[in-house]
Structure formats: C-alpha cells, structure tokens
C-alpha positions in Angstrom: -0.2 0.0 0.0 1.3 3.7 -0.7 1.4 5.8 2.7 -0.3 9.1 2.8 -0.2 11.5 5.8 -3.3 13.6 6.1 -2.6 17.0 8.3 -5.3 18.0 10.6 -5.9 21.2 12.3 -5.6 21.7 16.1 -9.0 20.5 17.0 -8.3 17.0 14.6 -10.5 18.4 11.7 -9.7 17.2 8.1 -11.5 19.4 5.1 -14.9 20.4 5.1 -18.4 18.9 4.7 -22.0 20.4 4.7 -24.0 18.8 7.4 -21.2 17.6 9.1 -21.8 16.0 12.8 -20.8 17.6 15.2 -21.1 20.7 13.5 -18.0 21.8 11.6 -16.1 18.8 12.4 -15.3 18.1 8.6 -14.9 15.1 7.0 -15.2 11.6 8.6 -12.0 10.3 8.9 -12.9 6.6 9.6 -14.8 6.6 6.4 -12.0 8.4 4.7 -9.3 6.0 6.2 -11.9 3.0 4.6 -11.9 4.3 1.3 -8.5 4.8 1.0 -7.9 1.3 2.2 -10.2 0.2 -0.4 -8.1 1.7 -3.3 -4.8 0.3 -1.5 -3.7 3.5 0.1 -2.7 3.7 3.8 -3.6 6.9 5.7 -2.3 8.6 8.7 -4.3 11.4 10.0 -1.7 13.5 12.3 -2.4 16.9 13.8 0.0 19.8 12.3 1.4 20.7 15.8 2.4 16.7 15.8 4.5 16.8 12.8 8.0 15.5 13.2 9.9 18.6 11.2 12.9 16.7 11.2 11.4 13.9 9.5 12.4 13.3 5.9 9.4 13.9 4.0 11.0 13.6 0.0 8.1 12.2 -2.0 5.9 11.5 0.8 2.4 12.3 -0.2 0.6 14.6 2.3 -3.1 16.1 1.9 -3.9 18.9 3.9 -6.8 20.9 5.2 -7.2 24.9 5.1 -9.1 27.2 7.6 -11.4 30.1 7.6 -10.8 31.2 11.1 -11.2 34.7 11.9 -8.8 37.1 10.3 -7.3 33.5 9.1 -4.7 33.5 11.6 -4.6 29.6 11.7 -5.1 29.3 8.2 -1.4 31.7 8.2 0.4 28.8 10.5 -1.0 26.3 7.9 0.5 28.0 5.1 3.9 28.0 7.0 3.9 24.3 7.7 2.7 23.2 4.1 5.3 25.6 2.6 8.3 23.9 4.4 7.1 20.4 3.3 6.5 21.5 0.0 10.3 22.9 0.1 11.7 19.7 1.7 10.3 17.9 -1.4 7.2 16.1 -0.1 4.5 16.1 -2.7 1.5 18.1 -1.1 -1.8 17.8 -2.7 -3.0 20.3 -3.9 0.2 22.1 -4.6 1.2 24.9 -2.1 0.2 27.5 -4.2 -3.5 26.8 -4.2 -3.1 26.8 -0.3 -2.1 30.5 -0.8 -4.8 31.6 -3.2 -7.4 29.9 -0.9 -9.6 33.0 0.6 -7.0 35.0 -0.6 -8.5 36.9 -4.0 -5.6 38.9 -4.7 -3.4 35.9 -5.0 -5.9 33.8 -6.7 -5.8 36.5 -9.6 -2.2 36.7 -10.1 -1.9 32.5 -9.9 -5.1 32.7 -12.7 -2.4 34.4 -15.1 -0.2 31.5 -14.8 -2.2 28.5 -14.7 -5.2 29.4 -16.9 -5.2 29.9 -20.5 -7.0 33.2 -22.0 -10.8 31.8 -21.9 -10.4 31.7 -18.2 -9.2 35.4 -18.1 -10.9 38.1 -16.4 -10.0 42.0 -16.5 -8.5 42.3 -13.0 -6.5 44.3 -11.3 -5.1 43.9 -7.7 -3.9 46.8 -5.4 -2.2 47.1 -2.1 -3.9 50.5 -0.8 -6.5 52.7 -1.5 -4.4 55.4 -3.5 -3.1 52.8 -5.8 -6.8 52.2 -7.1 -7.6 55.9 -7.3 -4.5 56.7 -9.6 -6.0 54.9 -12.1 -8.4 56.5 -14.9 -11.5 53.8 -14.5 -14.4 52.9 -16.9 -17.4 52.3 -14.6 -19.4 50.2 -13.2 -16.4 48.1 -11.3 -16.9 45.3 -8.9 -14.5 45.7 -6.0 -13.7 42.6 -3.8 -11.8 42.1 -0.5 -8.9 39.5 -0.5 -10.9 37.5 1.9 -14.3 36.4 2.1 -16.9 33.9 1.0 -20.7 33.9 0.0 -20.8 37.2 -1.8 -19.3 39.2 1.8 -16.8 41.9 0.7 -17.9 42.2 -2.9 -19.3 45.6 -4.0 -20.4 47.4 -7.0 -19.0 51.0 -7.9 -20.8 52.9 -10.6 -18.5 55.9 -10.5 -15.6 57.6 -8.8 -17.3 58.5 -5.6 -18.5 55.0 -5.3 -15.5 53.5 -5.7 -14.1 55.9 -2.9 -16.8 54.7 -0.8 -16.1 50.9 -1.6 -12.4 51.5 -1.1 -12.8 53.0 2.4 -14.7 49.7 3.5 -12.6 47.3 1.6 -8.9 48.9 2.3 -9.5 50.2 5.8 -6.6 49.8 8.0 -7.1 52.7 10.4 -5.3 52.3 13.8 -5.4 55.7 16.1 -2.0 55.0 17.9 -0.2 53.9 14.3 -2.1 57.0 12.4 -0.8 59.3 15.3 2.8 58.4 14.9 2.4 59.0 11.3 1.1 62.3 11.9 3.9 62.9 13.9 6.5 62.0 11.6 4.7 64.4 8.9 5.0 67.2 11.0 8.5 66.5 11.8 10.3 65.5 9.2 10.2 67.7 6.0 8.8 65.7 2.8 8.1 62.8 4.7 4.8 60.8 3.2 2.7 59.2 5.5 1.5 55.7 5.5 -1.8 55.2 3.8 -4.4 54.3 6.2 -6.0 52.2 3.7 -3.5 49.3 3.2 -5.8 46.1 3.3 -5.3 44.6 -0.1 -8.1 44.0 -2.6 -8.9 43.4 -6.3 -11.1 45.7 -8.7 -12.8 43.9 -11.5 -14.7 45.1 -15.1 -18.4 44.3 -13.9 -20.3 41.6 -16.6 -23.5 43.4 -17.2 -26.6 41.5 -17.3 -26.2 38.3 -15.7 -29.0 36.8 -13.8 -27.1 34.0 -12.2 -23.9 32.2 -12.1 -23.3 28.0 -11.7 -21.4 26.8 -8.7 -19.7 23.8 -10.2 -17.9 21.3 -8.3 -15.3 18.9 -10.2 -14.2 16.0 -8.5 -11.9 14.7 -11.1 -14.7 13.5 -13.8 -17.4 14.1 -11.8 -19.5 17.1 -11.8 -21.8 18.5 -9.3 -23.6 21.6 -10.2 -26.1 23.9 -8.8 -27.7 27.2 -10.3 -27.7 30.2 -8.1 -29.9 33.0 -9.2 -29.3 36.6 -8.6 -31.9 37.7 -6.1 -33.1 40.9 -5.9 -32.0 41.5 -2.5 -28.4 40.7 -3.8 -28.5 43.4 -6.4 -25.8 42.0 -8.6 -24.5 38.7 -6.4 -25.4 35.7 -7.2 -23.7 33.8 -4.2 -24.6 33.9 -0.6 -28.4 33.7 -1.4 -28.8 30.6 0.7 -28.7 27.0 -0.3 -32.7 26.7 -0.2 -32.8 29.3 -2.9 -30.5 27.2 -5.5 -31.2 24.7 -8.1 -29.4 21.5 -8.0 -28.5 18.8 -10.7 -31.1 18.1 -13.2 -32.9 21.6 -12.2 -30.0 23.6 -12.7 -30.7 25.0 -16.3 -27.0 23.9 -17.3 -26.4 25.6 -21.0 -24.1 23.6 -23.6 -20.8 23.6 -22.8 -20.6 24.5 -19.4 -19.4 21.1 -18.0 -16.5 20.7 -21.1 -15.6 24.3 -19.7 -15.7 23.6 -16.0 -13.4 20.0 -16.9 -10.9 22.1 -19.0 -10.6 24.5 -15.8 -9.8 21.5 -13.6 -7.1 19.8 -16.0 -5.5 23.1 -16.8 -5.5 23.9 -12.7 -3.8 20.1 -12.1 -5.6 19.1 -9.4 -7.9 16.7 -8.0 -11.0 18.8 -7.3 -12.1 22.1 -7.5 -15.3 24.6 -6.8 -15.7 26.9 -9.8 -18.0 29.9 -9.8 -19.2 30.3 -13.7 -21.3 33.0 -15.4 -22.7 33.2 -18.8 -23.7 36.0 -21.0 -25.2 33.6 -23.8 -21.8 34.5 -25.7 -19.2 33.2 -23.6 -18.3 31.8 -20.2 -16.8 33.5 -17.2 -14.6 32.2 -14.5 -15.4 34.3 -11.9 -13.6 32.8 -8.8 -12.2 29.2 -8.1 -10.9 27.2 -5.3 -8.8 24.0 -5.0 -9.2 22.9 -1.4 -11.6 23.6 1.8 -14.3 23.5 -0.8 -18.1 23.9 0.3 -20.0 20.7 -0.6 -23.4 21.5 -0.6 -23.7 20.5 -4.1 -22.9 17.2 -3.4 -24.8 16.6 -0.3 -28.1 18.3 -2.5 -27.8 16.4 -5.6 -29.8 13.6 -6.9 -27.1 13.3 -9.8 -24.3 14.1 -10.8 -22.6 14.2 -14.3 -20.1 12.1 -16.1 -18.6 12.2 -19.7 -19.1 8.7 -21.6 -18.0 8.9 -25.3 -18.2 12.3 -25.7 -21.4 12.9 -24.0 -22.2 14.2 -20.5 -24.6 11.9 -18.7 -26.6 12.2 -15.4 -25.6 9.3 -12.9 -27.5 8.7 -9.8 -25.6 10.2 -6.8 -25.1 7.7 -4.5 -21.5 9.6 -3.4 -20.7 10.9 -0.1 -18.3 13.8 0.2 -15.7 11.8 1.3 -16.1 8.7 -1.4 -16.1 11.7 -4.1 -12.8 12.9 -2.4 -11.1 9.7 -2.3 -11.9 9.3 -6.1 -10.4 12.6 -7.0 -7.3 12.2 -5.4 -6.6 8.6 -6.1 -7.1 9.3 -9.6 -5.0 12.4 -9.6 -1.9 10.4 -8.2 -2.5 7.6 -10.5 -2.9 10.1 -13.3 0.2 11.8 -12.5 2.3 8.5 -12.1 1.5 7.3 -15.6 
C-alpha cells in the first residue's frame, strides 16, 4: 500500500463538509481511511502541530486541510507548515500555491494568469492600498472585492468615482489610532515625509459583467461534476453567491447551458488539481470563471444533488448520486495520484 499523511488542524478536523456531525467537524476520518484502504492507500491522520519537522518527507504524499478562522490566523500557520513540507520535497496535494490562493483573491487572480488559458481570464487589477486604485483612470461600473471573504461578502459595485472611493474606504480600511498618530507626528517632524496610507488592506477590482441573472457553482471532483444554479436575487442586487442553499437549483434542475461542463472540466485539468470549486457565469456568448478554489470546498452541491454528471463517449450523462463527500474526495485524490504517476 502507498502511504498518505493527512494533516488535521488543532481540533483534529480534516477538510470541510456540509451537514457534518458534529457541526464543523469536517470529513469523517474513519470513512476516509476505509475508502482509501479499499484503493490500497494507507492513511495516517496527524495533527499539524504533531508533525516531526526533522523527519524525511521527500516524495511523501501529504494531504492537508485549510481554515476559515477569524482573520485567517491559523490558516496562516497551516501555510507555513505546508510550504515547509513542499520545500522539503513532499508531494503536497494540492500544490502549495492553491493553499496560498485559498480565500486570498489577490493571489488567486495573480495565479490565474499563470495556470489558466485566455478563456478563463477576467479583466482584473490587484492593489495594496486605496491610493494605488484611485490613481487609475477607470471606466465604470466596477466590482470591488476584498482579498478575503466568501458567500458574496466583501463584494461591492461602484458606478462612479465617488462610489469607488466609498467602497475602497470599506475594503481597504486599516485605520489604527496609535499608528496613525505616529504617522501624523512624523509628517510634522520630517519635511517631505509621506505618511503611510490608512487604507492598506489588499483588494481586487474587476470589470463589471452586465446583464447576468445567475451563475453556476460547479464542483469538479476529477471526472465527476456536481452543479447548482444560483440566481441573482433582488435583495442581492448583482451577486448570485450568498443567496442561501434553499434558493438554488441542483443537478437536473440547474438549467445547464451547452458547454458548461466542458469549460469546467478543462479548468480543472489546467489547474492540475484533484478537485475544484468553480463559480462560472454565462452571458449568452461566452463563459466567465468568476472565482475558483482548490481545497476546503463547500460541498452542498454533493450533499443536495440527486445526480452528478460524467462524460462518456463525448456525451455528458447524469449518474444517480450515491456519493458521499468522502467518497468523491477519495476518488479525486486517488485518480489524481494515478494520473500523475503514469
């Protein structure tokens, strides 16, 4: 059997799972272990703080979790450990770059330019402070996004320069009385000194795509696709995400246009990951990959779907969904390892 190390967080959690029991406990580790063993993989679940950092991890397969804790403090610690293991020569799955991009939309956009072809690009700029963005001569409307945030949080629409300024004061705010006072004093004391900005949270600005009435959340677990339709609800103004799971249409009811699945599977292939969560929009002429994540995925599309979709003989067919989150995950991981070893 091949050995796989699965890194858990300090609570012993591994991965994410909708309707997990107890609440926010992640995937079922015993079930994962059983499913991996059926495919001749021996798994070892280890809390990340119990890793022996002087151990030889060269060529060791390592799966890991992420986190969405407040201010992503523990997630930052996970990044340090996974990057260390990657530098050591371990085969971390997915690649470390996708952990850095997880809930980090600035790096996600930078990475998009490297790993995805032109059909997956969106007109986006990244910034580290308010002043940088205000120096650009924009064409409106614009979508402004915080680097962190999910379910449509931290996403704003700016129709003119005044609205852009108001949005930036929200997304980039780093005001701190003591620090800003020191900066004020430095400016008085030292001629020509330029104060640090009080708006230094990084963010992105994207060209607004008009007339979208919905998007699709597409979960790609290697060759299996779970999909649901997310309408733009009136109270959400222009955002499809964050509308509530009960307002979405799953699987056979997802109103899937021709080409969506091919677009999604090709994205997963270019990302070279076992599984991915893709937010995809369609304006009647072309598809847009709005956002993507490659670990710590929301899994409601697996839990609530009666069917998943799989390509057979160049056709996409609906398959009765008997998958659990764990079985879909194990299928994607073992398929990925086998594919990259052939």
